[in-house]
Structure formats: structure tokens, C-alpha cells
Backbone bond lengths (Angstrom), bond angles and torsions (degrees), N, CA, C in turn:
res aa  C-N    CA-C-N  psi(-1)  N-CA   C-N-CA  omega(-1)  CA-C   N-CA-C  phi
1 M - - - 1.464 - - 1.515 108.89 -
2 M 1.367 117.20 156.31 1.442 120.65 -171.32 1.524 115.03 -125.98
3 T 1.282 120.10 98.56 1.462 122.42 170.15 1.509 108.69 -157.60
4 A 1.335 119.56 97.33 1.454 116.86 -172.95 1.503 117.00 -146.31
5 V 1.248 121.43 125.68 1.469 133.64 162.20 1.504 104.18 -159.40
6 A 1.322 120.54 138.12 1.453 115.30 -172.25 1.504 116.65 -141.47
7 T 1.279 114.51 138.92 1.448 122.51 164.92 1.517 105.28 -103.40
8 A 1.313 117.87 -162.66 1.466 118.25 177.94 1.515 111.34 -61.23
9 T 1.331 116.90 -28.91 1.454 119.21 -177.24 1.526 113.23 -118.79
10 L 1.342 117.04 -9.17 1.451 120.17 -178.78 1.519 109.97 -115.88
11 S 1.339 116.07 149.90 1.456 120.86 -179.45 1.508 110.41 -123.34
12 L 1.328 116.40 149.18 1.448 121.08 176.66 1.515 109.23 -111.31
13 A 1.287 117.26 35.03 1.461 121.37 179.16 1.519 110.19 -79.23
14 V 1.342 116.30 179.37 1.459 119.96 -178.15 1.520 110.49 -106.24
15 G 1.299 117.99 126.71 1.466 122.60 173.56 1.489 114.46 102.78
16 C 1.313 119.08 -48.60 1.444 121.66 178.31 1.510 108.30 -147.61
17 T 1.321 116.20 156.53 1.451 119.85 -179.59 1.513 109.64 -71.93
18 Q 1.332 115.84 118.79 1.440 120.07 -177.02 1.511 108.94 -154.67
19 T 1.330 116.99 158.23 1.448 120.92 -179.20 1.509 109.39 -88.27
20 P 1.348 118.69 119.35 1.453 121.18 -177.70 1.523 112.18 -78.58
21 T 1.322 115.67 162.22 1.458 120.47 177.15 1.520 109.75 -119.99
22 A 1.325 116.93 148.91 1.454 121.27 -179.61 1.519 110.38 -72.83
23 T 1.328 115.83 144.85 1.451 121.14 174.95 1.521 108.33 -138.71
24 P 1.325 117.69 152.06 1.454 120.42 -175.26 1.515 114.37 -92.33
25 G 1.331 118.78 6.11 1.445 120.07 -171.01 1.511 115.32 -59.65
26 Q 1.332 116.94 147.82 1.442 122.53 166.75 1.506 111.48 -153.10
27 S 1.313 117.73 -135.87 1.450 119.99 -176.05 1.519 111.10 -80.21
28 A 1.322 114.73 162.53 1.454 119.54 -177.69 1.524 112.04 -79.59
29 G 1.308 118.55 -24.75 1.451 121.67 -179.21 1.503 110.38 -172.11
30 S 1.341 116.73 168.96 1.450 118.22 -178.03 1.516 110.73 -148.83
31 D 1.308 115.21 159.66 1.452 123.81 174.75 1.514 106.47 -128.57
32 A 1.338 116.02 91.94 1.461 121.08 -173.21 1.521 111.59 -59.60
33 A 1.331 116.41 -37.17 1.461 119.44 -177.58 1.515 111.46 -63.73
34 A 1.326 115.62 -38.34 1.463 119.73 -178.35 1.520 112.20 -87.24
35 G 1.352 116.96 -9.89 1.456 120.14 -178.85 1.509 112.71 69.80
36 T 1.331 116.46 30.22 1.462 120.63 179.58 1.519 109.79 -127.59
37 T 1.315 114.69 168.72 1.462 121.42 176.87 1.518 108.32 -144.37
38 S 1.322 116.93 176.35 1.463 121.41 173.52 1.515 108.59 -120.03
39 C 1.317 116.28 150.01 1.460 122.31 -176.00 1.521 109.83 -128.17
40 T 1.311 115.84 153.89 1.461 121.72 176.92 1.525 109.18 -117.31
41 Y 1.322 116.13 123.20 1.461 122.37 176.87 1.522 107.83 -118.07
42 Q 1.320 115.58 116.63 1.460 121.65 -174.69 1.528 110.77 -91.34
43 T 1.327 116.96 119.18 1.457 121.06 179.48 1.527 110.24 -65.27
44 T 1.335 115.76 133.36 1.459 120.75 179.60 1.521 112.58 -119.14
45 G 1.325 117.34 -17.87 1.452 120.35 -176.12 1.517 111.27 79.61
46 G 1.310 116.32 172.97 1.451 120.95 177.17 1.513 114.33 67.63
47 A 1.327 116.90 38.66 1.459 120.05 179.95 1.527 111.05 -65.11
48 S 1.326 116.16 138.33 1.467 120.61 177.46 1.520 110.98 -69.74
49 R 1.327 115.64 -29.77 1.455 123.33 171.02 1.518 106.77 -142.25
50 Q 1.302 116.79 139.82 1.453 119.73 -177.50 1.529 110.70 -72.85
51 V 1.308 115.16 123.61 1.463 121.57 177.37 1.513 109.25 -138.92
52 T 1.320 115.51 162.17 1.451 121.71 174.58 1.525 109.15 -85.19
53 T 1.321 117.21 138.14 1.465 121.20 177.50 1.526 109.68 -60.40
54 P 1.334 118.32 141.72 1.460 120.78 -179.03 1.528 112.42 -60.58
55 P 1.320 117.65 157.15 1.467 119.72 174.57 1.522 109.96 -61.14
56 T 1.316 116.44 148.47 1.469 120.38 -175.36 1.526 113.77 -110.79
57 A 1.318 118.85 -15.49 1.464 122.16 -178.54 1.520 110.21 -114.98
58 G 1.331 115.34 151.63 1.464 120.32 177.61 1.510 113.14 64.39
59 V 1.312 117.43 31.62 1.471 121.84 -178.40 1.535 109.07 -75.81
60 P 1.343 118.32 125.95 1.467 120.42 179.78 1.523 111.64 -57.66
61 A 1.338 115.66 134.08 1.466 120.56 -176.64 1.528 111.83 -128.47
62 T 1.318 116.15 21.88 1.462 120.96 176.64 1.522 109.33 -137.86
63 G 1.320 115.73 155.68 1.453 120.89 173.82 1.515 114.68 77.73
64 T 1.309 115.01 -174.21 1.455 122.74 -179.49 1.523 110.08 -129.82
65 V 1.316 115.91 164.97 1.455 122.00 176.12 1.518 108.20 -142.62
66 E 1.318 116.79 142.11 1.462 121.03 -174.75 1.527 111.65 -103.19
67 Y 1.325 114.00 132.48 1.460 122.04 176.62 1.522 109.02 -131.67
68 V 1.306 116.08 173.90 1.459 120.47 172.98 1.522 108.69 -137.02
69 V 1.336 115.83 130.75 1.460 122.31 173.48 1.527 106.13 -92.03
70 K 1.307 116.26 110.49 1.466 121.50 -177.84 1.523 109.45 -89.08
71 L 1.320 115.72 112.43 1.457 121.50 177.46 1.516 110.04 -100.96
72 N 1.311 116.85 159.99 1.463 119.96 174.37 1.530 111.30 -64.08
73 S 1.333 116.76 -15.61 1.461 121.68 -179.99 1.526 112.93 -102.01
74 G 1.341 117.88 0.41 1.454 120.66 178.44 1.518 112.11 140.99
75 D 1.327 115.79 168.20 1.458 121.31 -178.21 1.532 111.40 -86.56
76 V 1.331 115.48 139.20 1.458 122.01 177.64 1.535 107.70 -118.74
77 P 1.332 118.01 97.75 1.467 120.43 178.32 1.524 110.82 -70.92
78 I 1.334 116.03 136.53 1.460 121.23 -179.33 1.524 109.55 -131.68
79 T 1.332 115.62 152.80 1.461 122.25 173.72 1.514 107.55 -117.91
80 L 1.320 117.10 119.08 1.456 122.96 -178.00 1.523 109.60 -89.73
81 D 1.336 116.66 133.99 1.455 123.13 -174.11 1.533 110.43 -104.03
82 R 1.322 115.39 96.26 1.464 119.86 -178.68 1.529 112.33 -68.51
83 A 1.320 116.77 -29.74 1.458 120.14 -178.63 1.531 111.53 -69.26
84 N 1.320 116.84 -38.03 1.460 121.11 -176.64 1.522 113.14 -81.42
85 A 1.336 116.69 -35.81 1.466 120.14 -175.19 1.531 109.69 -147.64
86 P 1.322 116.97 69.20 1.470 119.30 -175.52 1.516 114.69 -59.72
87 C 1.345 117.51 -37.65 1.464 119.40 -177.05 1.524 111.97 -73.20
88 A 1.340 116.75 -35.69 1.464 120.23 176.31 1.516 110.74 -67.71
89 V 1.331 117.27 -43.06 1.466 120.70 178.74 1.520 110.10 -64.50
90 N 1.317 116.41 -42.87 1.461 121.08 179.01 1.524 111.26 -58.17
91 S 1.333 116.83 -44.35 1.457 121.35 179.39 1.527 111.14 -66.78
92 F 1.330 116.05 -46.03 1.468 120.41 -178.17 1.526 110.82 -59.52
93 I 1.333 117.04 -45.56 1.462 120.36 -179.48 1.529 110.58 -65.42
94 S 1.329 117.04 -41.81 1.458 120.71 178.78 1.530 110.99 -59.07
95 L 1.330 116.56 -46.11 1.469 120.45 179.29 1.518 111.39 -65.10
96 A 1.332 116.96 -40.98 1.467 120.74 178.82 1.523 110.72 -62.33
97 E 1.329 116.92 -44.11 1.464 121.00 -178.81 1.525 111.75 -64.66
98 Q 1.336 116.74 -28.77 1.466 120.77 179.96 1.531 112.92 -89.39
99 G 1.342 116.45 2.27 1.461 120.03 177.75 1.513 114.32 75.93
100 F 1.333 116.87 17.03 1.466 120.45 -178.00 1.523 112.14 -59.85
101 Y 1.342 116.69 -36.78 1.453 120.81 -175.87 1.533 113.99 -88.03
102 D 1.316 117.27 -9.14 1.463 120.36 -175.34 1.532 111.35 -64.01
103 D 1.308 115.56 132.86 1.469 122.54 176.28 1.531 111.65 55.37
104 T 1.321 115.50 49.49 1.464 120.95 178.02 1.532 110.00 -121.67
105 P 1.321 117.70 147.91 1.465 120.99 -178.62 1.526 112.19 -80.54
106 C 1.317 115.66 150.86 1.466 121.17 166.90 1.529 104.91 -95.28
107 H 1.326 116.09 113.07 1.457 120.81 -164.39 1.520 114.53 -91.75
108 R 1.331 117.83 -8.76 1.466 118.40 -173.31 1.526 111.07 -142.17
109 L 1.323 114.83 133.39 1.462 121.30 -179.86 1.515 109.23 -132.93
110 G 1.321 116.33 131.51 1.454 121.72 174.55 1.518 110.08 -114.38
111 V 1.321 116.47 124.82 1.463 121.17 177.63 1.529 110.33 -125.53
112 A 1.333 116.21 12.14 1.460 121.45 178.58 1.529 109.82 -75.11
113 T 1.294 117.64 154.66 1.458 121.54 178.00 1.521 110.12 -58.36
114 G 1.324 115.94 126.77 1.457 120.68 -179.41 1.508 114.45 78.87
115 F 1.327 118.15 8.55 1.458 122.62 -178.42 1.531 108.01 -149.24
116 S 1.328 115.42 76.82 1.467 121.31 -171.87 1.522 110.03 -120.83
117 M 1.308 116.49 92.40 1.454 120.07 -176.70 1.524 111.06 -153.27
118 L 1.347 114.05 157.91 1.457 122.45 173.06 1.516 106.95 -116.88
119 Q 1.335 117.20 125.37 1.464 121.94 -177.99 1.519 110.07 -106.87
120 C 1.321 115.20 131.91 1.463 121.95 -174.78 1.536 109.19 -138.76
121 G 1.326 115.53 -178.35 1.459 119.79 171.48 1.504 116.44 104.32
122 D 1.328 117.86 5.27 1.465 121.71 176.84 1.525 108.45 -114.13
123 P 1.341 118.19 106.66 1.463 120.20 -178.53 1.521 114.30 -57.67
124 T 1.346 117.46 -23.96 1.461 119.43 -178.99 1.526 111.88 -79.89
125 G 1.327 117.50 -19.74 1.455 120.88 -178.63 1.516 113.37 73.84
126 S 1.334 117.39 6.65 1.466 121.32 -177.40 1.524 112.60 -90.24
127 G 1.317 116.44 -18.34 1.454 120.84 -174.30 1.515 113.44 89.25
128 T 1.332 117.64 0.48 1.464 121.56 -178.73 1.521 112.69 -114.94
129 G 1.313 118.03 -4.66 1.459 121.19 -174.56 1.514 113.86 -83.84
130 G 1.339 114.62 161.30 1.452 120.45 179.36 1.513 111.54 -162.68
131 P 1.345 116.29 -172.30 1.466 120.80 -173.00 1.525 115.03 -90.84
132 G 1.350 117.19 1.76 1.463 119.72 -178.19 1.513 112.84 90.48
133 Y 1.325 116.89 10.02 1.463 121.04 173.61 1.526 108.35 -149.84
134 Q 1.328 115.45 160.98 1.458 122.21 176.27 1.519 109.18 -134.48
135 Y 1.335 115.91 161.82 1.465 119.02 178.69 1.521 109.65 -154.05
136 S 1.326 115.50 167.67 1.454 121.54 -171.17 1.520 113.48 -77.31
137 E 1.325 114.34 154.03 1.449 122.30 176.57 1.534 109.52 -71.04
138 E 1.323 115.93 151.69 1.465 122.89 175.75 1.528 106.71 -116.83
139 L 1.327 115.60 97.40 1.458 121.31 -169.32 1.519 112.13 -130.16
140 T 1.327 114.72 149.80 1.464 120.64 171.72 1.521 111.00 -106.26
141 G 1.332 116.54 -17.77 1.463 121.64 -175.61 1.513 112.99 91.67
142 S 1.337 116.56 -2.53 1.467 120.36 179.23 1.524 111.90 -117.22
143 E 1.323 116.37 17.69 1.465 120.35 -178.50 1.529 111.87 -62.97
144 T 1.329 115.76 140.67 1.464 123.26 170.90 1.522 107.63 -128.45
145 Y 1.335 116.20 165.83 1.461 120.47 -171.89 1.531 111.07 -132.51
146 P 1.333 117.05 65.14 1.463 120.56 176.80 1.524 111.19 -74.38
147 A 1.308 116.49 171.42 1.461 121.12 175.67 1.527 109.10 -53.12
148 G 1.331 115.63 135.97 1.455 120.45 179.67 1.507 114.29 95.16
149 T 1.337 117.59 7.27 1.467 121.76 179.45 1.526 110.92 -88.16
150 L 1.319 115.45 138.68 1.466 122.64 172.65 1.524 107.06 -115.82
151 A 1.332 118.00 121.66 1.466 120.80 -173.74 1.527 110.98 -142.31
152 M 1.331 114.68 161.22 1.459 121.55 179.91 1.524 111.30 -87.83
153 A 1.322 115.64 138.96 1.454 121.40 170.80 1.526 108.18 -83.30
154 R 1.335 116.04 161.44 1.458 121.34 -179.21 1.523 108.91 -161.58
155 T 1.322 116.87 171.59 1.456 120.62 172.60 1.527 108.45 -93.12
156 S 1.322 116.36 -172.55 1.461 119.97 177.57 1.523 112.04 -76.97
157 A 1.330 117.29 -11.17 1.462 120.92 -179.20 1.524 111.10 -84.49
158 P 1.318 118.24 144.05 1.467 120.81 176.12 1.524 111.42 -61.50
159 G 1.326 115.95 148.43 1.458 121.13 175.22 1.503 114.29 64.13
160 S 1.328 117.39 37.23 1.468 120.63 -173.25 1.526 114.07 -112.83
161 Q 1.324 117.21 17.68 1.467 118.65 174.22 1.526 109.54 -69.58
162 G 1.331 115.60 147.10 1.455 120.40 177.04 1.510 110.12 -139.46
163 S 1.335 116.02 -105.68 1.470 120.47 -179.36 1.513 113.20 -111.90
164 Q 1.332 118.21 -15.81 1.459 119.92 -173.97 1.525 111.79 -79.21
165 F 1.316 114.97 141.30 1.455 121.64 -178.42 1.520 109.12 -143.08
166 F 1.342 116.71 166.51 1.460 119.12 177.59 1.522 111.32 -135.12
167 L 1.316 114.05 145.98 1.455 123.53 -178.31 1.517 108.42 -111.26
168 V 1.329 116.54 120.55 1.468 121.95 -174.50 1.530 109.40 -96.33
169 F 1.337 116.79 124.75 1.460 120.19 -178.11 1.524 113.62 -111.83
170 D 1.324 117.73 -3.60 1.459 122.21 172.30 1.525 106.53 -152.75
171 D 1.330 116.66 153.97 1.461 120.17 -174.71 1.528 111.18 -50.31
172 T 1.334 115.58 127.20 1.461 122.50 -173.59 1.526 109.82 -125.14
173 Q 1.322 115.41 134.42 1.461 121.47 -176.00 1.527 109.97 -96.19
174 L 1.319 116.00 106.09 1.458 122.41 179.61 1.517 110.29 -132.28
175 S 1.320 116.66 152.99 1.458 119.75 170.67 1.535 108.00 -67.60
176 P 1.330 118.53 153.93 1.470 121.23 -174.75 1.522 112.76 -78.31
177 D 1.318 115.62 59.29 1.460 122.14 -175.02 1.525 113.54 -112.67
178 Y 1.328 117.22 1.20 1.456 121.05 -172.46 1.525 109.91 -118.93
179 T 1.315 115.86 125.08 1.457 122.00 -178.65 1.521 111.35 -62.17
180 V 1.316 116.46 123.76 1.468 122.12 174.81 1.521 107.33 -91.11
181 F 1.325 117.10 116.93 1.458 119.09 -176.35 1.524 113.53 -120.54
182 G 1.339 116.79 10.14 1.451 118.44 176.74 1.511 112.81 175.65
183 T 1.317 113.86 -174.87 1.460 121.50 179.90 1.526 110.20 -133.23
184 I 1.321 114.70 161.82 1.468 123.26 -179.91 1.520 107.71 -116.66
185 D 1.327 118.36 134.00 1.461 118.54 -178.31 1.531 111.30 -81.47
186 A 1.332 116.02 173.90 1.460 121.39 -174.26 1.527 112.31 -60.38
187 T 1.326 116.87 -35.84 1.466 120.26 178.50 1.524 110.65 -62.42
188 G 1.320 115.41 -43.00 1.460 119.98 179.43 1.513 112.67 -67.28
189 I 1.328 116.65 -39.11 1.466 120.03 177.81 1.523 109.95 -60.85
190 A 1.335 116.56 -40.58 1.468 120.54 179.33 1.530 110.95 -62.35
191 V 1.336 117.26 -40.48 1.465 120.80 177.61 1.527 110.10 -63.33
192 L 1.318 117.12 -43.28 1.461 121.23 -179.32 1.527 111.87 -65.48
193 K 1.320 116.58 -35.22 1.468 119.42 178.53 1.529 110.88 -68.68
194 K 1.321 117.23 -31.45 1.467 120.02 174.90 1.530 110.13 -66.95
195 V 1.333 115.77 -39.41 1.464 119.89 175.58 1.529 109.64 -61.00
196 A 1.331 115.80 -44.87 1.464 121.06 -178.39 1.518 112.13 -62.87
197 A 1.328 116.37 -32.70 1.466 120.36 -176.84 1.528 112.08 -62.41
198 A 1.325 116.90 -24.00 1.472 120.66 178.82 1.520 111.31 -77.16
199 G 1.337 117.70 -15.73 1.458 121.61 175.82 1.518 114.28 82.40
200 T 1.332 114.63 -176.09 1.461 121.93 -179.51 1.527 109.87 -124.30
201 D 1.316 115.43 175.03 1.475 119.44 176.42 1.529 111.48 -88.34
202 N 1.346 116.18 2.84 1.476 121.92 177.30 1.529 112.75 58.19
203 S 1.321 116.92 29.03 1.466 120.38 -177.57 1.526 113.11 -68.64
204 E 1.340 117.47 -18.93 1.463 121.00 177.89 1.528 112.00 -110.31
205 G 1.316 116.45 9.88 1.450 120.75 -175.35 1.516 109.95 124.97
206 Q 1.312 116.64 171.45 1.446 120.22 -176.13 1.533 111.33 -59.81
207 G 1.333 115.17 119.10 1.456 120.38 176.01 1.509 115.58 86.21
208 V 1.323 118.23 6.29 1.470 121.42 179.06 1.524 109.48 -138.65
209 G 1.322 115.60 129.08 1.461 119.78 179.10 1.511 110.47 165.26
210 H 1.314 116.50 -157.07 1.455 120.83 175.93 1.527 108.96 -72.48
211 P 1.333 117.68 144.73 1.465 118.42 174.88 1.521 110.63 -57.14
212 A 1.333 117.15 133.60 1.465 120.52 179.69 1.525 110.36 -63.52
213 K 1.326 116.06 -34.11 1.464 121.79 174.66 1.521 106.38 -108.11
214 P 1.338 118.74 117.50 1.468 120.81 -174.14 1.526 113.25 -51.92
215 V 1.325 114.92 136.87 1.460 122.36 179.17 1.523 108.06 -118.44
216 T 1.322 116.34 128.27 1.465 121.67 -176.87 1.524 110.25 -127.76
217 I 1.321 115.71 137.56 1.469 120.71 168.63 1.524 106.59 -83.65
218 T 1.322 117.20 120.43 1.463 119.84 176.40 1.517 111.20 -85.68
219 A 1.346 116.80 -31.56 1.462 121.23 178.17 1.527 109.49 -170.93
220 V 1.321 116.19 158.41 1.466 123.13 170.58 1.519 106.12 -123.95
221 T 1.324 117.09 116.60 1.458 121.30 -171.94 1.528 111.52 -134.00
222 P 1.341 116.93 158.43 1.472 119.41 173.82 1.527 109.84 -67.19
223 R 1.335 116.57 159.15 1.467 120.02 174.25 1.524 109.41 -137.14
């Protein structure tokens, strides 16, 4: 299951609130000279929307690429970091190109002190959905999650990243268990703070739950 971000008492895992564990996973191999790597995506079945698994060979592992997450409340420009998390970026772009994220709800909002994020990427809106495959975390063990961080959600099990991700709009205290695969610019942070101002239904505790005002991704596109 997929619902995860965590403080000492809160989790950012996928599906149910749980404390995640760090894992060292990343790509299966790399070619430094060519600036590419290879990735492993494990089929799990039960895709929330049918998509093709991302390419696994010749995955770009240098540079950045710019996208925008279009919400019903405004555009959130993001910069994807291929050097830091090539397999996560590769998966995210593949899903975006296939329309996996189009017209999907952002099911979880945290506005509690030290836990300020919007979690999206599950077409079912239940917090348990995914693309029908999972892959390993790309971690150094020194990850932090300040305002403007874009990171992957996961369960407590190793290698459980899928399609869900979270956008951090204020400094958030999490264990270094979540792959950071990009950043959010100031314009996007401002949009997310407007979303946060509407509050949550507190279904997971004070300041954490479903957005009180529904938030929808209309599309994820290059910019």
C-alpha cells in the first residue's frame, strides 16, 4: 500500500500510515561515459491505470529537465534531477507522457508543523493505488526535505516506490528514506501554500488528511 511521509509520529508511506525504513536501492548499472544508467522496475499487477513500464536501459543520468504539475488551483513548476535520481525521473516522465497523472486527485495534505506537503499520484484517490510496478529507492542517507522538495512516496517495504509523490511547501522533518528527485520553484510553493490555507479534514490527525478543498492534477507536462 502507498501512503508515506513521516515525522516521529506521521508517515509518508503509500496506502496506510506507517513508519518507512531506509533502503540503499538504485539503478541496476551505469555507463558513466555515456551519462546513462539502467533501472529495474518490478511488475506488481493491479495498476490503477494501464501504462507501459518505463524503459530500463540507456536511462539519462545527468542534467535536469523542467516540467509543470498543473493543478486545478494553479501551476506548480518543477525541475527534475536526473543526476540524483535517474530511475525516479525516468518513471515520472514515462507516467506523465502516458497521461497517468491526468485528472487525478491529490489525496493527502499535511499542514502540521514540520509536516507540510501535498501527496499525489494515485488515480484512485485512496492512497493505495499505483502504476502496476515498483522500484528501488535512490538514497544517500543524508536526504532532507526543506520547502521546495519533490520526493517519492513509498511504503515501509524496500523497493516500494511507484507513482505517488509529494510536494513540500514548508520545511518538513522526515527520516532520509524518501527519494528526492526534483525541486519546486517559488511560484509553485506559493500555489501549494494557497492549497494548504484551505486546510484538511484531519482524517489522520490534526493538520493531516484529505484536502478540505479538493485538489486535482489536470496534467503533467514539459515546460
